KEGU-72979 format. One line per field, with one value per residue (C-alpha): residue number from 1; residue in one letter; x, y, z. Coordinates in steps of 0.05 Angstrom, whole numbers, plus 5000, padded with zeros to 4 digits. Layout:
! KEGU-72979
pos c(NUM; ...);
code c(a; ...);
px c(X; ...);
py c(Y; ...);
pz c(Z; ...);
This chain:
! KEGU-72979
pos c(1; 2; 3; 4; 5; 6; 7; 8; 9; 10; 11; 12; 13; 14; 15; 16; 17; 18; 19; 20; 21; 22; 23; 24; 25; 26; 27; 28; 29; 30; 31; 32; 33; 34; 35; 36; 37; 38; 39; 40; 41; 42; 43; 44; 45; 46; 47; 48; 49; 50; 51; 52; 53; 54; 55; 56; 57; 58; 59; 60; 61; 62; 63; 64; 65; 66; 67; 68; 69; 70; 71; 72; 73; 74; 75; 76; 77; 78; 79; 80; 81; 82; 83; 84; 85; 86; 87; 88; 89; 90; 91; 92; 93; 94; 95; 96; 97; 98; 99; 100; 101; 102; 103; 104; 105; 106; 107; 108; 109; 110; 111; 112; 113; 114; 115; 116; 117; 118; 119; 120; 121; 122; 123; 124; 125; 126; 127; 128; 129; 130; 131; 132; 133; 134; 135; 136; 137; 138; 139; 140; 141; 142; 143; 144; 145; 146; 147; 148; 149; 150; 151; 152; 153; 154; 155; 156; 157; 158; 159; 160; 161; 162; 163; 164; 165; 166; 167; 168; 169; 170; 171; 172; 173; 174; 175; 176; 177; 178; 179; 180; 181; 182; 183; 184; 185; 186; 187; 188; 189; 190; 191; 192; 193; 194; 195; 196; 197; 198; 199; 200; 201; 202; 203; 204; 205; 206; 207; 208; 209; 210; 211; 212; 213; 214; 215; 216; 217; 218; 219; 220; 221; 222; 223; 224; 225; 226; 227; 228; 229; 230; 231; 232; 233; 234; 235; 236; 237; 238; 239; 240; 241; 242; 243; 244; 245; 246; 247; 248; 249; 250; 251; 252; 253; 254; 255; 256; 257; 258; 259; 260; 261; 262; 263; 264; 265; 266; 267; 268; 269; 270; 271; 272; 273; 274; 275; 276; 277; 278; 279; 280; 281; 282; 283; 284; 285; 286; 287; 288; 289; 290; 291; 292; 293; 294; 295; 296; 297; 298; 299; 300; 301; 302; 303; 304; 305; 306; 307; 308; 309; 310; 311; 312; 313; 314; 315; 316; 317; 318; 319; 320; 321; 322; 323; 324; 325; 326; 327; 328; 329; 330; 331; 332; 333; 334; 335; 336; 337; 338; 339; 340; 341; 342; 343; 344; 345; 346; 347; 348; 349; 350; 351; 352; 353; 354; 355; 356; 357; 358; 359; 360; 361; 362; 363; 364; 365; 366; 367; 368; 369; 370; 371; 372; 373; 374; 375; 376; 377; 378; 379; 380; 381; 382; 383; 384; 385; 386; 387; 388; 389; 390; 391; 392; 393; 394; 395; 396; 397; 398; 399; 400; 401; 402; 403; 404; 405; 406; 407; 408; 409; 410; 411; 412; 413; 414; 415; 416; 417; 418; 419; 420; 421; 422; 423; 424; 425; 426; 427; 428; 429; 430; 431; 432);
code c(m; p; a; l; a; t; l; g; p; m; i; d; l; r; d; l; r; e; n; p; e; r; y; r; e; s; q; r; a; r; g; a; d; v; d; l; v; d; r; i; i; e; a; d; e; s; r; r; s; r; l; g; v; f; e; a; l; r; a; e; q; k; n; v; s; r; a; v; g; k; a; a; p; e; e; r; a; a; v; l; e; r; a; k; a; l; a; e; q; v; k; q; a; e; a; a; s; g; e; a; a; a; r; l; d; e; l; a; h; q; i; d; n; l; i; e; g; a; p; v; g; g; e; e; d; y; v; v; l; r; h; e; g; p; a; p; r; d; f; d; a; e; g; l; a; p; a; d; h; l; a; l; g; e; g; l; d; i; i; d; t; k; r; g; a; k; v; s; g; s; r; f; y; y; l; k; g; a; g; m; r; l; e; l; a; l; m; t; a; a; l; d; a; s; a; r; y; g; f; v; p; m; t; t; p; t; l; v; s; p; q; v; m; a; g; t; g; f; l; g; q; h; s; d; e; i; y; y; l; p; a; d; d; l; y; l; t; g; t; s; e; v; a; l; a; g; y; h; t; d; e; i; l; d; l; s; g; g; p; l; r; y; l; g; w; s; t; c; y; r; r; e; a; g; a; a; g; k; d; t; r; g; i; i; r; v; h; q; f; n; k; a; e; m; f; a; y; v; r; p; e; d; a; a; a; e; h; e; r; l; l; a; l; e; e; e; m; l; g; l; v; g; l; p; y; r; v; i; d; t; a; a; g; d; l; g; s; s; a; a; r; k; f; d; c; e; a; w; l; p; t; q; n; r; w; m; e; v; t; s; t; s; n; c; t; t; y; q; a; r; r; l; a; i; r; e; k; r; d; g; r; t; s; p; v; a; t; l; n; g; t; l; a; t; t; r; w; i; v; a; i; l; e; n; n; q; q; a; d; g; s; v; v; v; p; e; g; l; r; p; y; m; g; g; l; e; v; i; e; p; r; a);
px c(0778; 0787; 0848; 0897; 0938; 1013; 1040; 1110; 1151; 1139; 1212; 1280; 1301; 1374; 1376; 1344; 1396; 1454; 1427; 1382; 1393; 1359; 1297; 1301; 1306; 1247; 1204; 1227; 1209; 1139; 1129; 1123; 1152; 1228; 1241; 1203; 1265; 1305; 1249; 1248; 1323; 1319; 1261; 1299; 1360; 1316; 1283; 1349; 1378; 1318; 1316; 1390; 1376; 1317; 1356; 1416; 1371; 1334; 1399; 1421; 1354; 1362; 1432; 1408; 1349; 1395; 1440; 1383; 1386; 1462; 1468; 1491; 1437; 1466; 1467; 1399; 1359; 1403; 1401; 1325; 1321; 1365; 1321; 1259; 1290; 1312; 1242; 1214; 1270; 1258; 1184; 1197; 1251; 1204; 1149; 1198; 1223; 1152; 1135; 1196; 1179; 1108; 1133; 1180; 1124; 1078; 1130; 1154; 1083; 1078; 1134; 1119; 1154; 1223; 1212; 1250; 1257; 1192; 1193; 1198; 1136; 1061; 0999; 1016; 1090; 1081; 1124; 1091; 1130; 1094; 1028; 0999; 0939; 0901; 0903; 0845; 0787; 0778; 0704; 0705; 0731; 0674; 0624; 0601; 0592; 0610; 0561; 0588; 0584; 0522; 0482; 0503; 0488; 0419; 0405; 0426; 0388; 0450; 0466; 0414; 0440; 0372; 0345; 0413; 0406; 0335; 0355; 0424; 0439; 0486; 0542; 0506; 0479; 0451; 0485; 0432; 0431; 0491; 0521; 0524; 0549; 0603; 0629; 0627; 0664; 0719; 0727; 0726; 0776; 0822; 0814; 0833; 0893; 0920; 0911; 0956; 1012; 1003; 0960; 0915; 0844; 0811; 0746; 0765; 0732; 0709; 0708; 0775; 0802; 0834; 0901; 0900; 0874; 0928; 0981; 0972; 0981; 0910; 0894; 0937; 0919; 0862; 0829; 0767; 0753; 0744; 0678; 0683; 0631; 0640; 0591; 0635; 0702; 0712; 0729; 0699; 0756; 0767; 0809; 0822; 0896; 0880; 0852; 0906; 0961; 0930; 0924; 0995; 0999; 1046; 1071; 1138; 1132; 1171; 1191; 1245; 1202; 1187; 1135; 1066; 1015; 0941; 0883; 0830; 0759; 0717; 0667; 0701; 0675; 0701; 0671; 0706; 0704; 0756; 0726; 0666; 0646; 0696; 0671; 0604; 0566; 0559; 0602; 0673; 0676; 0627; 0620; 0615; 0647; 0679; 0753; 0802; 0867; 0934; 0977; 1047; 1094; 1166; 1237; 1257; 1311; 1259; 1207; 1226; 1224; 1157; 1131; 1146; 1110; 1047; 1048; 1057; 0997; 0955; 0975; 0957; 0887; 0882; 0904; 0849; 0796; 0830; 0832; 0879; 0920; 0984; 1030; 1053; 1105; 1069; 1105; 1127; 1077; 1019; 1039; 1002; 1042; 1058; 1082; 1155; 1137; 1072; 1055; 0986; 0953; 0905; 0853; 0830; 0763; 0739; 0681; 0727; 0788; 0832; 0865; 0830; 0864; 0841; 0898; 0949; 1007; 1049; 1114; 1107; 1175; 1177; 1134; 1069; 1103; 1142; 1078; 1041; 1101; 1104; 1174; 1213; 1270; 1335; 1403; 1376; 1350; 1281; 1271; 1211; 1185; 1163; 1091; 1063; 0993; 0961; 0891; 0872; 0800; 0749; 0679; 0709; 0734; 0662; 0666; 0723; 0695; 0628; 0657; 0711; 0667; 0603; 0570; 0527; 0462; 0478; 0500; 0567; 0613; 0635; 0711; 0729; 0769; 0708; 0658; 0672; 0653; 0588; 0559; 0587; 0551; 0583; 0542; 0500; 0439; 0397; 0331; 0272);
py c(8987; 9062; 9096; 9116; 9180; 9173; 9146; 9145; 9082; 9029; 9008; 9040; 9034; 9051; 8995; 8947; 8965; 8956; 8894; 8858; 8789; 8811; 8827; 8763; 8723; 8761; 8747; 8674; 8667; 8695; 8649; 8712; 8730; 8731; 8755; 8818; 8844; 8842; 8872; 8931; 8940; 8939; 8988; 9034; 9033; 9049; 9107; 9137; 9129; 9162; 9216; 9231; 9237; 9284; 9329; 9333; 9352; 9403; 9435; 9438; 9468; 9524; 9540; 9542; 9586; 9635; 9634; 9656; 9729; 9730; 9697; 9737; 9749; 9698; 9645; 9658; 9614; 9554; 9567; 9573; 9508; 9474; 9501; 9475; 9406; 9404; 9424; 9362; 9318; 9344; 9330; 9259; 9248; 9275; 9227; 9168; 9187; 9192; 9123; 9093; 9124; 9098; 9028; 9030; 9056; 9000; 8946; 8977; 8977; 8902; 8882; 8864; 8893; 8865; 8813; 8820; 8755; 8722; 8646; 8621; 8588; 8594; 8595; 8531; 8547; 8594; 8584; 8577; 8623; 8605; 8587; 8634; 8642; 8585; 8515; 8499; 8468; 8393; 8390; 8314; 8311; 8358; 8313; 8372; 8374; 8447; 8488; 8533; 8609; 8617; 8565; 8599; 8668; 8648; 8613; 8676; 8720; 8762; 8743; 8743; 8722; 8704; 8774; 8800; 8759; 8781; 8854; 8853; 8783; 8728; 8743; 8800; 8798; 8835; 8838; 8846; 8862; 8833; 8815; 8888; 8907; 8854; 8882; 8953; 8928; 8899; 8962; 9007; 8963; 8968; 9044; 9047; 9000; 9040; 9106; 9081; 9074; 9142; 9124; 9180; 9154; 9169; 9154; 9148; 9155; 9088; 9114; 9131; 9153; 9104; 9139; 9124; 9053; 9038; 9075; 9027; 8967; 8940; 8942; 8883; 8809; 8816; 8878; 8836; 8834; 8909; 8945; 9000; 9055; 9076; 9134; 9167; 9137; 9115; 9050; 9023; 9006; 8936; 8965; 9034; 9022; 9051; 9117; 9122; 9110; 9164; 9213; 9241; 9235; 9286; 9309; 9315; 9288; 9306; 9241; 9272; 9260; 9188; 9151; 9178; 9127; 9125; 9080; 9078; 9057; 9041; 8996; 8954; 8923; 8863; 8826; 8761; 8742; 8688; 8655; 8619; 8560; 8577; 8598; 8619; 8600; 8654; 8715; 8691; 8716; 8771; 8831; 8883; 8886; 8934; 8939; 8977; 8984; 9009; 9048; 9077; 9122; 9110; 9118; 9058; 9036; 9034; 8993; 8924; 8945; 8980; 8916; 8879; 8933; 8927; 8852; 8859; 8905; 8856; 8802; 8847; 8852; 8777; 8768; 8815; 8769; 8705; 8668; 8611; 8633; 8622; 8671; 8654; 8684; 8687; 8657; 8703; 8674; 8691; 8763; 8821; 8859; 8916; 8874; 8857; 8814; 8796; 8764; 8735; 8716; 8659; 8640; 8568; 8551; 8488; 8469; 8469; 8441; 8494; 8562; 8623; 8689; 8745; 8795; 8812; 8862; 8880; 8918; 8952; 8986; 9044; 9010; 9050; 9115; 9117; 9113; 9163; 9211; 9210; 9231; 9260; 9311; 9293; 9325; 9370; 9312; 9281; 9206; 9159; 9137; 9067; 9048; 8991; 8967; 8919; 8894; 8909; 8884; 8863; 8833; 8764; 8760; 8747; 8679; 8655; 8686; 8652; 8583; 8583; 8610; 8570; 8530; 8468; 8507; 8549; 8610; 8644; 8672; 8743; 8750; 8784; 8838; 8859; 8861; 8934; 8952; 8913; 8943; 8888; 8832; 8765; 8715; 8722; 8678; 8643; 8676; 8648);
pz c(1803; 1794; 1766; 1819; 1827; 1827; 1892; 1919; 1912; 1965; 1966; 1968; 1895; 1910; 1962; 1912; 1859; 1908; 1945; 1895; 1926; 1991; 1952; 1912; 1976; 2006; 1945; 1945; 2019; 2004; 1945; 1902; 1834; 1842; 1771; 1787; 1822; 1757; 1717; 1765; 1760; 1683; 1684; 1732; 1686; 1627; 1665; 1686; 1616; 1583; 1635; 1621; 1546; 1559; 1607; 1559; 1501; 1542; 1564; 1492; 1473; 1524; 1498; 1426; 1445; 1479; 1417; 1371; 1393; 1388; 1320; 1260; 1209; 1161; 1216; 1247; 1200; 1215; 1290; 1287; 1248; 1300; 1356; 1321; 1312; 1385; 1408; 1374; 1401; 1472; 1465; 1443; 1497; 1551; 1528; 1528; 1597; 1623; 1594; 1626; 1693; 1689; 1673; 1733; 1777; 1754; 1769; 1835; 1862; 1850; 1896; 1968; 2028; 2046; 2100; 2166; 2204; 2182; 2172; 2101; 2072; 2066; 2110; 2147; 2158; 2218; 2280; 2348; 2395; 2460; 2494; 2545; 2591; 2625; 2596; 2550; 2588; 2586; 2571; 2567; 2639; 2659; 2624; 2582; 2506; 2491; 2450; 2396; 2403; 2359; 2397; 2462; 2434; 2411; 2478; 2515; 2465; 2451; 2379; 2323; 2254; 2226; 2230; 2208; 2144; 2135; 2137; 2103; 2076; 2099; 2148; 2181; 2251; 2310; 2378; 2432; 2506; 2541; 2474; 2453; 2522; 2517; 2452; 2481; 2543; 2501; 2461; 2522; 2559; 2498; 2498; 2571; 2562; 2503; 2540; 2596; 2544; 2512; 2452; 2427; 2420; 2353; 2317; 2244; 2176; 2148; 2077; 2045; 1978; 1928; 1940; 2015; 2006; 1954; 1995; 2053; 2007; 2009; 1935; 1917; 1913; 1964; 1934; 1918; 1993; 1996; 1986; 1933; 1922; 1849; 1852; 1905; 1886; 1958; 1994; 2058; 2105; 2133; 2190; 2217; 2201; 2132; 2158; 2211; 2159; 2115; 2173; 2163; 2087; 2056; 2124; 2158; 2229; 2292; 2325; 2368; 2429; 2411; 2369; 2351; 2375; 2359; 2378; 2324; 2341; 2280; 2246; 2193; 2129; 2091; 2032; 2053; 1979; 1986; 2047; 2017; 2060; 2115; 2184; 2155; 2217; 2269; 2275; 2261; 2189; 2177; 2132; 2188; 2256; 2306; 2322; 2365; 2325; 2349; 2300; 2310; 2271; 2292; 2268; 2226; 2274; 2330; 2291; 2316; 2389; 2377; 2346; 2411; 2451; 2409; 2418; 2493; 2497; 2457; 2506; 2565; 2536; 2527; 2599; 2620; 2590; 2612; 2546; 2530; 2470; 2432; 2396; 2325; 2279; 2212; 2152; 2096; 2046; 2092; 2103; 2071; 2019; 2067; 2126; 2138; 2197; 2234; 2300; 2312; 2378; 2370; 2422; 2434; 2402; 2438; 2391; 2331; 2369; 2338; 2349; 2321; 2305; 2352; 2345; 2293; 2295; 2235; 2225; 2158; 2162; 2112; 2060; 2072; 2091; 2026; 1986; 2028; 2033; 2109; 2131; 2188; 2185; 2219; 2211; 2156; 2114; 2106; 2105; 2110; 2178; 2196; 2210; 2253; 2270; 2318; 2339; 2411; 2411; 2360; 2356; 2341; 2413; 2434; 2399; 2443; 2507; 2499; 2483; 2536; 2592; 2581; 2636; 2635; 2640; 2578; 2618; 2606; 2659; 2644; 2647; 2712; 2677; 2637; 2694; 2712; 2641; 2645; 2708; 2751; 2713; 2730; 2690; 2626; 2638; 2585; 2570; 2609);
């Protein structure tokens, strides 16, 4: 990984000093390093102590320097000697202060965001909040053995993974004909839905600097899943969240009129380095896909309510395509480092008899904004804003649409809500 420029702290160090147990409990709930909290506190004390020594010596040095010109001839040599000694002490104290600050920065960037209401535990400790949409189909009652999405896609001639692998390697694919139109329909429907709620549509860069990638919290434990281009010192993004978070870096925002909301439309890239042997068939876990991503900048006190709004919009989209789904409250140990809380919507996947994540919305509180220096000015003071993100449509939805809407002859019924985006097409028929 490349060297990174200095970033702002992800956490409120004063709050951590004054309320350390909150951070210990958060780390404990995530299954993360609890002792890191105390190491940060110790490093912060060391930094402040060494900074105090440096500033005291520098003040003395300035006083002595001013005294040189006023000193009597017989005293000048001693004053000059004192000034010389202080100059060396100031240099050493400044270096020690810098080292202490660097150590604090290193430790502070290792701590995860403070959770807010997330269940305790790991990947399997999520809480199911509710089931929505139609009930999953009973294929046994219909006398139909459901085909998986790849078999359906190949039969319909709309997904081609063999030629994708020939051209680019495993986990690449072509979407053809109605398959490509289905993806575009999902993305365009998401664009329309977001526009009704005041989101500004944006096409975003898919290459970002290390500073922006790190600032969003993506260069932590899952950094091996990100494509890096060393010749350019740039990263390929796995979500337009990264580019949208970086959009207002080093800016002071005006949120007096309400949140700033964006809808990013981009191609996304993921190495999926930790997913060997899992969902490797078809297009569930792939290296390249398209996604429509919501992103909001809000005042911290409004973040929880905004989180519910993003989730509601995701559910509106799932209602449009008529999928059976459930909403889960993700456990602390399964959150990304920047998320304080995350809700996932999971669609039913009949051929695997399980629920598959199709949307995710995270409240990152002020974690990303602190690192990227994104603030607002209120009552004459600047303070970090909160950031939130949420998936509104992605290529993976095609998997659930194909499997849940298949018919005995291999055809697939197009969800009614997407038909206006597909020229009125009602059924995707197998190739002759």
